[in-house]
ROLUM-996253 format. One record per residue: residue in three letters; x, y negated, z of N, C-alpha, C in turn. Coordinates in steps of 0.001 Angstrom, whole numbers, always signed. Layout:
BEGIN
ATOM kedren     n.u     n.v     n.w    ca.u    ca.v    ca.w     c.u     c.v     c.w
ATOM    ALA       X       Y       Z       X       Y       Z       X       Y       Z
...
// end
This chain:
BEGIN
ATOM kedren     n.u     n.v     n.w    ca.u    ca.v    ca.w     c.u     c.v     c.w
ATOM    UNK  +91371  -93764  +72292  +90475  -92744  +71760  +89931  -91863  +72889
ATOM    UNK  +90839  -91483  +73801  +90425  -90643  +74928  +89384  -91343  +75785
ATOM    UNK  +89595  -92638  +76027  +88644  -93406  +76835  +87278  -93466  +76162
ATOM    UNK  +87269  -93643  +74832  +86002  -93705  +74095  +85252  -92379  +74183
ATOM    UNK  +85982  -91270  +74054  +85358  -89953  +74146  +84784  -89716  +75531
ATOM    UNK  +85527  -90150  +76547  +85063  -89991  +77925  +83769  -90770  +78149
ATOM    UNK  +83719  -92005  +77629  +82515  -92830  +77789  +81326  -92191  +77071
ATOM    UNK  +81574  -91639  +75871  +80490  -90990  +75129  +79965  -89776  +75889
ATOM    UNK  +80857  -89004  +76488  +80448  -87836  +77267  +79612  -88256  +78475
ATOM    UNK  +80061  -89336  +79140  +79311  -89836  +80293  +77924  -90315  +79874
ATOM    UNK  +77878  -91052  +78766  +76598  -91554  +78279  +75646  -90399  +77948
ATOM    UNK  +76175  -89365  +77306  +75350  -88191  +76959  +74850  -87491  +78219
ATOM    UNK  +75734  -87353  +79194  +75357  -86690  +80440  +74268  -87471  +81170
ATOM    UNK  +74393  -88800  +81172  +73406  -89647  +81847  +72065  -89569  +81118
ATOM    UNK  +72086  -89618  +79778  +70848  -89564  +78995  +70129  -88232  +79184
ATOM    UNK  +70902  -87178  +79397  +70303  -85845  +79553  +69911  -85528  +80988
ATOM    UNK  +70177  -86450  +81886  +69810  -86257  +83297  +68461  -86900  +83563
ATOM    UNK  +67776  -86393  +84572  +66423  -86888  +84852  +66423  -87906  +85994
ATOM    UNK  +67159  -88993  +85808  +67161  -90060  +86804  +65896  -90903  +86669
ATOM    UNK  +65349  -91334  +87800  +64214  -92266  +87789  +64702  -93711  +87793
ATOM    UNK  +65713  -93969  +88597  +66273  -95307  +88702  +67801  -95217  +88684
ATOM    UNK  +68437  -96191  +88069  +69900  -96276  +88051  +70285  -97661  +88564
ATOM    UNK  +71160  -97694  +89564  +71678  -98951  +90089  +73122  -99103  +89621
ATOM    UNK  +73377 -100116  +88828  +74731 -100400  +88339  +75219 -101669  +89017
ATOM    UNK  +76191 -101532  +89903  +76693 -102683  +90648  +77858 -103371  +89932
ATOM    UNK  +78163 -102932  +88741  +79239 -103498  +87944  +78654 -104481  +86927
ATOM    UNK  +79279 -105645  +86788  +78753 -106673  +85878  +79268 -106523  +84455
ATOM    UNK  +80252 -105672  +84244  +80848 -105509  +82919  +79831 -104945  +81914
ATOM    UNK  +79651 -105596  +80754  +78759 -105069  +79709  +79194 -103684  +79235
ATOM    UNK  +80511 -103433  +79252  +81016 -102129  +78811  +80514 -101011  +79720
ATOM    UNK  +80424 -101283  +80999  +79903 -100279  +81934  +78408 -100093  +81718
ATOM    UNK  +77701 -101187  +81454  +76247 -101104  +81239  +75920 -100214  +80037
ATOM    UNK  +76807 -100178  +79061  +76567  -99363  +77860  +76526  -97867  +78176
ATOM    UNK  +77114  -97476  +79298  +77099  -96071  +79684  +75677  -95557  +79903
ATOM    UNK  +74758  -96483  +80208  +73391  -96076  +80550  +72415  -96236  +79387
ATOM    UNK  +72921  -96664  +78234  +72049  -96853  +77075  +71395  -95531  +76668
ATOM    UNK  +70114  -95589  +76384  +69402  -94395  +75950  +68756  -93614  +77072
ATOM    UNK  +69058  -93971  +78312  +68450  -93279  +79455  +67026  -93781  +79673
ATOM    UNK  +66137  -92881  +80067  +64750  -93259  +80357  +64588  -93866  +81753
ATOM    UNK  +65649  -93856  +82521  +65583  -94371  +83891  +65468  -95897  +83895
ATOM    UNK  +64880  -96430  +84964  +64865  -97879  +85159  +66269  -98307  +85577
ATOM    UNK  +66846  -99259  +84856  +68208  -99714  +85125  +68175 -101045  +85859
ATOM    UNK  +68884 -101107  +86962  +68982 -102344  +87750  +70445 -102784  +87780
ATOM    UNK  +70675 -104044  +87368  +72026 -104610  +87326  +72009 -105990  +87979
ATOM    UNK  +73178 -106454  +88463  +73237 -107803  +89046  +72927 -108852  +87983
ATOM    UNK  +72158 -109843  +88367  +71789 -110895  +87432  +72009 -112255  +88083
ATOM    UNK  +72954 -113027  +87523  +73197 -114383  +87996  +72362 -115344  +87163
ATOM    UNK  +71570 -116176  +87821  +70773 -117180  +87122  +71004 -118528  +87803
ATOM    UNK  +71406 -119533  +87020  +71583 -120865  +87594  +72748 -120908  +88560
ATOM    UNK  +72513 -121391  +89771  +73567 -121512  +90769  +74119 -120146  +91149
ATOM    UNK  +75440 -120089  +91335  +76091 -118838  +91711  +75653 -118436  +93112
ATOM    UNK  +75263 -117189  +93268  +74980 -116668  +94606  +75914 -115500  +94875
ATOM    UNK  +76087 -115180  +96128  +77063 -114176  +96525  +76735 -112813  +95916
ATOM    UNK  +77783 -112084  +95536  +77609 -110765  +94927  +76788 -109841  +95820
ATOM    UNK  +77034 -109881  +97119  +76292 -109023  +98036  +74803 -109338  +97983
ATOM    UNK  +74478 -110623  +97883  +73073 -111011  +97784  +72473 -110548  +96464
ATOM    UNK  +73276 -110579  +95402  +72811 -110076  +94108  +72411 -108610  +94203
ATOM    UNK  +73252 -107845  +94914  +72966 -106414  +95052  +71693 -106189  +95875
ATOM    UNK  +71518 -107001  +96897  +70301 -106889  +97701  +69073 -107267  +96869
ATOM    UNK  +69256 -108247  +95981  +68159 -108625  +95098  +67751 -107465  +94190
ATOM    UNK  +68742 -106681  +93767  +68469 -105502  +92955  +67588 -104519  +93723
ATOM    UNK  +67928 -104320  +94983  +67156 -103394  +95819  +65734 -103923  +96016
ATOM    UNK  +65625 -105231  +96270  +64294 -105836  +96423  +63437 -105614  +95181
ATOM    UNK  +64037 -105837  +94025  +63311 -105684  +92766  +62862 -104243  +92553
ATOM    UNK  +63759 -103308  +92866  +63450 -101889  +92661  +62374 -101402  +93622
ATOM    UNK  +62383 -101931  +94840  +61454 -101456  +95869  +60185 -102310  +95958
ATOM    UNK  +60188 -103447  +95268  +59014 -104307  +95324  +58771 -104878  +96699
ATOM    UNK  +59855 -105223  +97387  +59728 -105745  +98752  +60738 -106859  +98967
ATOM    UNK  +60658 -107513 +100117  +61601 -108569 +100476  +62425 -108116 +101663
ATOM    UNK  +63731 -108205 +101525  +64629 -107792 +102604  +64995 -108982 +103471
ATOM    UNK  +65081 -108762 +104758  +65551 -109805 +105655  +67029 -110076 +105394
ATOM    UNK  +67453 -111308 +105701  +68862 -111634 +105547  +69684 -110909 +106605
ATOM    UNK  +70649 -110154 +106170  +71573 -109533 +107110  +72916 -109382 +106433
ATOM    UNK  +73936 -109132 +107236  +75300 -109070 +106724  +75898 -107689 +106976
ATOM    UNK  +76957 -107395 +106235  +77644 -106119 +106422  +78194 -106038 +107841
ATOM    UNK  +78187 -104844 +108390  +78702 -104652 +109744  +79486 -103356 +109811
ATOM    UNK  +80713 -103455 +110285  +81540 -102273 +110485  +81673 -102018 +111985
ATOM    UNK  +81290 -100845 +112454  +81402 -100550 +113889  +82855 -100386 +114304
ATOM    UNK  +83144 -100790 +115521  +84484 -100636 +116098  +84342  -99846 +117388
ATOM    UNK  +85057  -98753 +117482  +84900  -97868 +118637  +85596  -98420 +119878
ATOM    UNK  +85120  -97979 +121027  +85736  -98376 +122307  +87186  -97895 +122368
ATOM    UNK  +87424  -96674 +121911  +88786  -96125 +121960  +89749  -96953 +121116
ATOM    UNK  +89301  -97373 +119921  +90161  -98184 +119053  +90410  -99557 +119667
ATOM    UNK  +89387 -100108 +120305  +89535 -101400 +120977  +90563 -101308 +122094
ATOM    UNK  +90505 -100226 +122860  +91464 -100015 +123951  +92874  -99825 +123415
ATOM    UNK  +92993  -99079 +122329  +94304  -98850 +121715  +94942 -100156 +121267
ATOM    UNK  +94157 -101005 +120632  +94678 -102297 +120163  +95067 -103181 +121341
ATOM    UNK  +94258 -103152 +122393  +94587 -103942 +123584  +95948 -103545 +124138
ATOM    UNK  +96196 -102241 +124230  +97479 -101756 +124738  +98609 -102088 +123776
ATOM    UNK  +98349 -101960 +122475  +99377 -102248 +121472  +99829 -103702 +121561
ATOM    UNK  +98866 -104605 +121701  +99205 -106027 +121784  +99866 -106369 +123118
ATOM    UNK  +99427 -105730 +124189 +100067 -105969 +125486 +101534 -105560 +125463
ATOM    UNK +101840 -104525 +124673 +103226 -104065 +124570 +104141 -105086 +123900
ATOM    UNK +103541 -106027 +123145 +104360 -107080 +122532 +104091 -108436 +123195
ATOM    UNK +103525 -108379 +124401 +103367 -109588 +125200 +102121 -110403 +124934
ATOM    UNK +101125 -109812 +124258  +99871 -110524 +123986  +98781 -109953 +124885
ATOM    UNK  +98242 -110795 +125756  +97233 -110365 +126719  +95827 -110495 +126149
ATOM    UNK  +94882 -109850 +126820  +93494 -109878 +126356  +92912 -111291 +126363
ATOM    UNK  +93445 -112162 +127202  +92919 -113522 +127298  +93533 -114471 +126266
ATOM    UNK  +94576 -114032 +125557  +95238 -114887 +124577  +94384 -115082 +123329
ATOM    UNK  +94462 -116286 +122755  +93869 -116542 +121447  +94863 -116046 +120402
ATOM    UNK  +94400 -115165 +119526  +95301 -114554 +118539  +94855 -114925 +117129
ATOM    UNK  +95819 -115352 +116317  +95579 -115668 +114913  +96359 -114682 +114056
ATOM    UNK  +95680 -114042 +113136  +96340 -113126 +112214  +96478 -113793 +110850
ATOM    UNK  +97674 -113708 +110283  +97919 -114191 +108927  +98030 -112967 +108016
ATOM    UNK  +97344 -112998 +106898  +97464 -111883 +105945  +98009 -112435 +104631
ATOM    UNK  +99285 -112195 +104332  +99907 -112840 +103163  +99849 -112039 +101868
ATOM    UNK  +99326 -110806 +101878  +99336 -109982 +100671  +97925 -109823 +100099
ATOM    UNK  +97819 -109002  +99063  +96529 -108743  +98429  +96542 -107316  +97893
ATOM    UNK  +95384 -106818  +97500  +95276 -105461  +97003  +96146 -105263  +95757
ATOM    UNK  +97026 -104253  +95798  +97915 -104000  +94674  +99185 -104817  +94704
ATOM    UNK  +99429 -105521  +95815 +100631 -106351  +95922 +101892 -105537  +95680
ATOM    UNK +102814 -106124  +94962 +104111 -105509  +94710 +105187 -106571  +94823
ATOM    UNK +106364 -106156  +95260 +107482 -107097  +95355 +108058 -107431  +93987
ATOM    UNK +107671 -106672  +92966 +108179 -106923  +91616 +107431 -108120  +91026
ATOM    UNK +108119 -109211  +90718 +107463 -110458  +90290 +106577 -110322  +89057
ATOM    UNK +106878 -109395  +88162 +106118 -109288  +86917 +104877 -108411  +87049
ATOM    UNK +104671 -107820  +88227 +103490 -106991  +88458 +102325 -107866  +88924
ATOM    UNK +101165 -107690  +88305  +99936 -108405  +88684 +100144 -109923  +88719
ATOM    UNK +100583 -110458  +87594 +100906 -111881  +87529  +99710 -112771  +87869
ATOM    UNK  +98519 -112423  +87323  +97338 -113251  +87579  +96965 -113223  +89057
ATOM    UNK  +97027 -112024  +89651  +96702 -111913  +91076  +97726 -112667  +91909
ATOM    UNK  +98977 -112580  +91545 +100020 -113299  +92288  +99779 -114801  +92231
ATOM    UNK  +99384 -115281  +91056  +99137 -116711  +90906  +97990 -117174  +91797
ATOM    UNK  +96938 -116355  +91898  +95735 -116773  +92613  +95659 -116313  +94064
ATOM    UNK  +96544 -115383  +94474  +96409 -114830  +95826  +97687 -114826  +96660
ATOM    UNK  +98841 -115043  +96033 +100095 -114950  +96792 +100570 -116339  +97193
ATOM    UNK +100074 -116804  +98335 +100519 -118088  +98890 +101975 -117921  +99325
ATOM    UNK +102845 -118901  +99071 +104281 -118742  +99356 +104578 -118375 +100807
ATOM    UNK +105571 -117506 +100972 +105989 -117067 +102308 +106381 -118253 +103178
ATOM    UNK +107048 -119239 +102581 +107491 -120407 +103351 +106309 -121176 +103930
ATOM    UNK +105191 -121171 +103220 +104011 -121899 +103713 +103325 -121127 +104833
ATOM    UNK +103274 -119796 +104698 +102730 -119001 +105798 +103575 -119205 +107054
ATOM    UNK +104893 -119249 +106874 +105790 -119444 +108015 +105561 -120818 +108646
ATOM    UNK +105477 -121841 +107808 +105248 -123197 +108317 +103911 -123286 +109046
ATOM    UNK +102894 -122670 +108465 +101572 -122672 +109102 +101630 -121961 +110443
ATOM    UNK +102293 -120798 +110479 +102392 -120042 +111723 +103083 -120825 +112823
ATOM    UNK +104139 -121530 +112466 +104867 -122333 +113456 +103974 -123448 +113992
ATOM    UNK +103304 -124147 +113097 +102433 -125253 +113525 +101312 -124749 +114423
ATOM    UNK +100726 -123604 +114067  +99645 -123051 +114881 +100150 -122591 +116243
ATOM    UNK +101359 -122042 +116271 +101917 -121560 +117545 +102210 -122708 +118505
ATOM    UNK +102328 -123906 +117967 +102631 -125081 +118795 +101376 -125832 +119230
ATOM    UNK +100219 -125404 +118709  +98969 -126046 +119122  +98700 -125722 +120588
ATOM    UNK  +98308 -126732 +121358  +98094 -126544 +122792  +96617 -126657 +123147
ATOM    UNK  +96102 -125618 +123800  +94730 -125645 +124280  +94646 -126454 +125576
ATOM    UNK  +93437 -126727 +126011  +93227 -127523 +127228  +93854 -126865 +128451
ATOM    UNK  +93945 -125536 +128436  +94532 -124830 +129584  +96052 -124727 +129503
ATOM    UNK  +96636 -125385 +128476  +98094 -125399 +128344  +98673 -124225 +127562
ATOM    UNK  +97834 -123291 +127183  +98319 -122119 +126450  +98342 -122392 +124946
ATOM    UNK  +99061 -121532 +124220  +99194 -121654 +122774  +98654 -120395 +122096
ATOM    UNK  +98211 -120509 +120852  +97785 -119307 +120128  +98979 -118380 +119889
ATOM    UNK  +98711 -117095 +119803  +99715 -116123 +119417  +99480 -115755 +117958
ATOM    UNK +100534 -115686 +117183 +100416 -115502 +115743 +100995 -114147 +115346
ATOM    UNK +100217 -113360 +114595 +100692 -112051 +114170 +100442 -111853 +112670
ATOM    UNK +101206 -110925 +112105 +100971 -110419 +110753 +100963 -108909 +110863
ATOM    UNK  +99974 -108263 +110278  +99894 -106802 +110284  +99907 -106320 +108837
ATOM    UNK +100949 -105565 +108462 +101111 -105139 +107078 +101475 -103666 +106969
ATOM    UNK +101214 -103107 +105795 +101712 -101774 +105499 +103228 -101816 +105396
ATOM    UNK +103870 -100685 +105618 +105337 -100652 +105545 +105842 -101044 +104173
ATOM    UNK +105046 -100734 +103135 +105443 -101107 +101777 +105402 -102614 +101554
ATOM    UNK +104734 -103342 +102444 +104633 -104799 +102346 +105495 -105505 +103382
ATOM    UNK +106174 -104717 +104201 +106876 -105262 +105367 +107956 -106273 +105006
ATOM    UNK +108583 -106124 +103836 +109658 -107045 +103459 +109154 -108483 +103410
ATOM    UNK +107952 -108670 +102864 +107375 -110016 +102820 +107090 -110508 +104231
ATOM    UNK +106547 -109628 +105071 +106279 -109994 +106458 +107544 -110392 +107202
ATOM    UNK +108634 -109656 +106963 +109904 -109966 +107628 +110433 -111325 +107184
ATOM    UNK +110263 -111627 +105908 +110696 -112936 +105401 +109950 -114048 +106124
ATOM    UNK +108643 -113870 +106279 +107828 -114893 +106933 +108198 -115035 +108405
ATOM    UNK +108373 -113916 +109097 +108715 -113993 +110524 +110088 -114610 +110730
ATOM    UNK +111028 -114311 +109839 +112362 -114911 +109948 +112304 -116415 +109715
ATOM    UNK +111529 -116826 +108721 +111384 -118253 +108450 +110697 -118983 +109601
ATOM    UNK +109914 -118248 +110381 +109203 -118860 +111509 +110041 -118867 +112778
ATOM    UNK +111269 -118369 +112679 +112168 -118285 +113845 +111538 -117500 +114993
ATOM    UNK +110798 -116439 +114630 +110232 -115563 +115647 +108907 -116017 +116223
ATOM    UNK +108362 -117112 +115726 +107069 -117585 +116252 +105920 -116673 +115799
ATOM    UNK +106159 -115925 +114716 +105164 -114982 +114193 +105668 -113563 +114456
ATOM    UNK +104785 -112693 +114941 +105150 -111300 +115237 +104615 -110401 +114128
ATOM    UNK +105480 -109528 +113610 +105100 -108611 +112545 +104780 -107231 +113103
ATOM    UNK +103619 -106687 +112717 +103223 -105327 +113073 +103190 -104488 +111796
ATOM    UNK +103719 -103267 +111874 +103725 -102379 +110700 +103397 -100958 +111141
ATOM    UNK +102213 -100768 +111626 +101786  -99444 +112055 +101310  -98619 +110845
ATOM    UNK +101317  -97289 +110938 +100811  -96448 +109839  +99354  -96771 +109541
ATOM    UNK  +98920  -96583 +108293  +97528  -96881 +107917  +96531  -96118 +108788
ATOM    UNK  +95573  -96843 +109340  +94547  -96252 +110198  +93366  -97224 +110200
ATOM    UNK  +92292  -96855 +109535  +91167  -97774 +109382  +90530  -98132 +110715
ATOM    UNK  +90408  -97179 +111615  +89813  -97474 +112922  +90664  -98495 +113678
ATOM    UNK  +91973  -98309 +113621  +92879  -99258 +114279  +92753 -100632 +113646
ATOM    UNK  +92720 -100670 +112305  +92721 -101955 +111610  +91428 -102730 +111871
ATOM    UNK  +90308 -102037 +111882  +89044 -102700 +112215  +89111 -103292 +113612
ATOM    UNK  +89657 -102525 +114547  +89746 -102995 +115931  +90676 -104196 +116045
ATOM    UNK  +91771 -104173 +115262  +92705 -105302 +115288  +92028 -106566 +114771
ATOM    UNK  +91331 -106454 +113641  +90664 -107628 +113085  +89507 -108087 +113965
ATOM    UNK  +88903 -107158 +114687  +87868 -107535 +115652  +88477 -108270 +116839
ATOM    UNK  +89668 -107849 +117239  +90326 -108461 +118397  +90825 -109867 +118113
ATOM    UNK  +91384 -110102 +116911  +91934 -111428 +116647  +90805 -112444 +116616
ATOM    UNK  +91125 -113658 +116983  +90113 -114712 +117033  +89929 -115412 +115698
ATOM    UNK  +90967 -115322 +114843  +90922 -115998 +113563  +91830 -115278 +112576
ATOM    UNK  +91353 -115102 +111350  +92164 -114532 +110277  +92350 -115588 +109195
ATOM    UNK  +93601 -115750 +108742  +93911 -116612 +107603  +94355 -115702 +106474
ATOM    UNK  +93629 -115738 +105357  +93872 -114750 +104303  +93439 -115268 +102946
ATOM    UNK  +94088 -114793 +101882  +93537 -115043 +100553  +92317 -114166 +100339
ATOM    UNK  +91726 -114269  +99168  +90561 -113466  +98808  +90999 -112018  +98567
ATOM    UNK  +90870 -111185  +99592  +91280 -109788  +99474  +90550 -108945 +100514
ATOM    UNK  +90798 -107624 +100503  +90053 -106703 +101351  +89986 -107062 +102820
ATOM    UNK  +91114 -107354 +103489  +91063 -107691 +104914  +90117 -108850 +105235
ATOM    UNK  +89984 -109791 +104296  +89033 -110886 +104507  +87620 -110330 +104666
ATOM    UNK  +87253 -109364 +103827  +85908 -108797 +103887  +85729 -107898 +105115
ATOM    UNK  +86788 -107203 +105505  +86712 -106380 +106723  +86522 -107284 +107933
ATOM    UNK  +87270 -108386 +107974  +87126 -109333 +109085  +85709 -109886 +109144
ATOM    UNK  +85135 -110180 +107980  +83752 -110670 +107955  +82799 -109621 +108512
ATOM    UNK  +83061 -108356 +108197  +82173 -107269 +108632  +82303 -106961 +110119
ATOM    UNK  +83389 -107434 +110772  +83499 -107287 +112233  +83273 -108634 +112920
ATOM    UNK  +82832 -109638 +112113  +82393 -110945 +112614  +83518 -111796 +113195
ATOM    UNK  +84717 -111645 +112655  +85853 -112472 +113071  +85901 -113747 +112241
ATOM    UNK  +86200 -114844 +112873  +86278 -116120 +112157  +87397 -116075 +111116
ATOM    UNK  +87186 -116801 +110006  +88096 -116712 +108871  +88379 -118095 +108290
ATOM    UNK  +89636 -118288 +107874  +89998 -119363 +106953  +90498 -118661 +105701
ATOM    UNK  +89770 -118813 +104600  +90065 -118069 +103375  +90620 -118998 +102307
ATOM    UNK  +91702 -118563 +101662  +92348 -119328 +100599  +91872 -118787  +99251
ATOM    UNK  +91292 -119670  +98439  +90717 -119242  +97164  +91340 -119976  +95987
ATOM    UNK  +91551 -119215  +94915  +92012 -119791  +93651  +91509 -118903  +92524
ATOM    UNK  +90926 -119507  +91515  +90503 -118753  +90348  +89137 -118099  +90472
ATOM    UNK  +88594 -118041  +91664  +87268 -117466  +91886  +86472 -118375  +92805
ATOM    UNK  +85152 -118219  +92745  +84293 -119041  +93589  +83937 -118309  +94876
ATOM    UNK  +84142 -118942  +96031  +83709 -118338  +97299  +82212 -118082  +97336
ATOM    UNK  +81456 -118844  +96532  +80007 -118635  +96478  +79675 -117262  +95927
ATOM    UNK  +80584 -116722  +95121  +80377 -115415  +94504  +80965 -114279  +95332
ATOM    UNK  +82179 -114484  +95855  +82867 -113364  +96513  +83588 -113770  +97790
ATOM    UNK  +83117 -114825  +98443  +83714 -115231  +99702  +83272 -114334 +100846
ATOM    UNK  +83668 -114651 +102076  +83240 -113851 +103232  +81709 -113806 +103302
ATOM    UNK  +81159 -112610 +103430  +79695 -112484 +103517  +79325 -112382 +104981
ATOM    UNK  +79121 -113537 +105573  +78854 -113663 +107003  +78210 -115022 +107229
ATOM    UNK  +77716 -115300 +108446  +77129 -116620 +108703  +78092 -117745 +108328
ATOM    UNK  +77574 -118779 +107676  +78408 -119851 +107118  +79217 -120606 +108162
ATOM    UNK  +78753 -120610 +109411  +79480 -121363 +110437  +80694 -120607 +110975
ATOM    UNK  +80960 -119409 +110459  +82073 -118608 +110970  +83272 -118553 +110014
ATOM    UNK  +83154 -119194 +108856  +84302 -119196 +107956  +84439 -120536 +107251
ATOM    UNK  +85668 -120821 +106834  +85992 -122024 +106065  +86826 -121588 +104875
ATOM    UNK  +86488 -122087 +103697  +87293 -121772 +102520  +88079 -123011 +102094
ATOM    UNK  +89312 -122775 +101691  +90181 -123835 +101167  +90492 -123464  +99726
ATOM    UNK  +90089 -124302  +98782  +90163 -123939  +97364  +91249 -124714  +96616
ATOM    UNK  +91979 -124000  +95780  +92973 -124630  +94914  +92302 -125610  +93957
ATOM    UNK  +91069 -125275  +93555  +90346 -126117  +92599  +90027 -127500  +93158
ATOM    UNK  +90110 -127655  +94471  +89848 -128959  +95092  +91122 -129755  +95319
ATOM    UNK  +92247 -129229  +94846  +93537 -129879  +95045  +93973 -130633  +93777
ATOM    UNK  +94963 -131521  +93896  +95394 -132318  +92735  +95911 -131490  +91553
ATOM    UNK  +96483 -130318  +91811  +97073 -129529  +90731  +96527 -128097  +90734
ATOM    UNK  +95253 -127905  +90443  +94646 -126572  +90523  +95269 -125560  +89578
ATOM    UNK  +95904 -126034  +88493  +96528 -125118  +87540  +97680 -124335  +88162
ATOM    UNK  +98172 -124806  +89284  +99263 -124112  +89973  +98775 -122874  +90701
ATOM    UNK  +97463 -122651  +90717  +96925 -121501  +91431  +96934 -121744  +92927
ATOM    UNK  +97105 -120687  +93687  +97036 -120796  +95139  +98148 -121687  +95705
ATOM    UNK  +99233 -121853  +94947 +100318 -122736  +95384  +99867 -124192  +95451
ATOM    UNK  +98740 -124503  +94824  +98222 -125872  +94869  +97717 -126238  +96258
ATOM    UNK  +97493 -125224  +97103  +96952 -125471  +98445  +98082 -125827  +99407
ATOM    UNK  +98080 -127029  +99962  +99136 -127419 +100896  +98910 -126853 +102296
ATOM    UNK  +99978 -126764 +103051  +99914 -126217 +104403  +98951 -127018 +105270
ATOM    UNK  +98992 -128334 +105155  +98204 -129151 +106079  +96705 -128925 +105918
ATOM    UNK  +96245 -128672 +104685  +94818 -128418 +104484  +94387 -127128 +105189
ATOM    UNK  +95248 -126121 +105116  +94942 -124857 +105794  +95022 -125049 +107304
ATOM    UNK  +96017 -125799 +107741  +96183 -126057 +109178  +94968 -126784 +109747
ATOM    UNK  +94475 -127779 +109024  +93309 -128530 +109507  +92074 -127634 +109593
ATOM    UNK  +91928 -126726 +108632  +90808 -125775 +108678  +90946 -124862 +109890
ATOM    UNK  +92179 -124439 +110179  +92428 -123590 +111353  +92134 -124350 +112643
ATOM    UNK  +92529 -125617 +112691  +92251 -126418 +113891  +90754 -126530 +114131
ATOM    UNK  +89991 -126696 +113071  +88536 -126768 +113206  +87997 -125489 +113827
ATOM    UNK  +88513 -124361 +113379  +88088 -123086 +113944  +88553 -122937 +115393
ATOM    UNK  +89786 -123321 +115663  +90319 -123176 +117020  +89554 -124036 +118022
ATOM    UNK  +89173 -125231 +117617  +88412 -126098 +118513  +87038 -125492 +118824
ATOM    UNK  +86451 -124857 +117828  +85166 -124178 +118049  +85359 -122994 +118983
ATOM    UNK  +86414 -122217 +118747  +86709 -121056 +119593  +86915 -121493 +121037
ATOM    UNK  +87676 -122573 +121212  +87952 -123064 +122569  +86670 -123562 +123234
ATOM    UNK  +85853 -124288 +122500  +84610 -124824 +123060  +83665 -123696 +123474
ATOM    UNK  +83564 -122687 +122654  +82692 -121549 +122984  +83215 -120778 +124187
ATOM    UNK  +84532 -120676 +124289  +85118 -119962 +125436  +84871 -120741 +126718
ATOM    UNK  +85037 -122068 +126666  +84791 -122883 +127849  +83338 -122819 +128272
ATOM    UNK  +82429 -122823 +127301  +80999 -122729 +127604  +80663 -121406 +128245
ATOM    UNK  +81314 -120324 +127786  +81078 -118998 +128332  +81580 -118903 +129759
ATOM    UNK  +82717 -119561 +130008  +83301 -119506 +131362  +82541 -120391 +132324
// end
């Protein structure tokens, strides 16, 4: 009852306001009802035919409202020099040099909880087993580049998520390094900018990595990457989907380690080739 009254109050307030245009970035019909009765022009995301990325849908809304065509561009998050220097020193303190290839694994998702009954649907579609992250980390740490060096593997988590990170690092016999610094957006952007590759389910860090142009291997289940995958040039990310596996009903657990590993190898070979060309 309280929610209904709140919505009615919002609707009345919107109708009595003198808006010229309203942009609603939410696809829920219930949210759209908040704007009923307003004289303003209402713009909402519209999917027609083939699925296109949500970000592109929003840009289409702007194009329609402004009567113009926008050039293709992607989200960009700036990373400061000071934050870059801080991350360089932080990694050097754990034995990772600026010349090392670094792979970050992100095993959690927004709202993650250690309680198994919390966010069951999200857990099914986004919580890849700790044992698989550990196995992947070990295999990646053993990959040898032409110069004889190996990738360095890290996990960076909030302290509230650290227990999962510790489980993964223990299962990896120390091949994966766990970082648990206090929340700091500038630091986190710089860290994701510094790493050469991020392996993550469909969650916030994946989008932050895309916005700092870091290569990504994204694990998807239950959603289409065409709709909400990394919004960046297509040659910089690879998606591995549960729906393409023999048992998609298992959710993200349907994705085997080797499929993710092969996607990572594809990225690593590109990274190595580009580095050699630069040198």
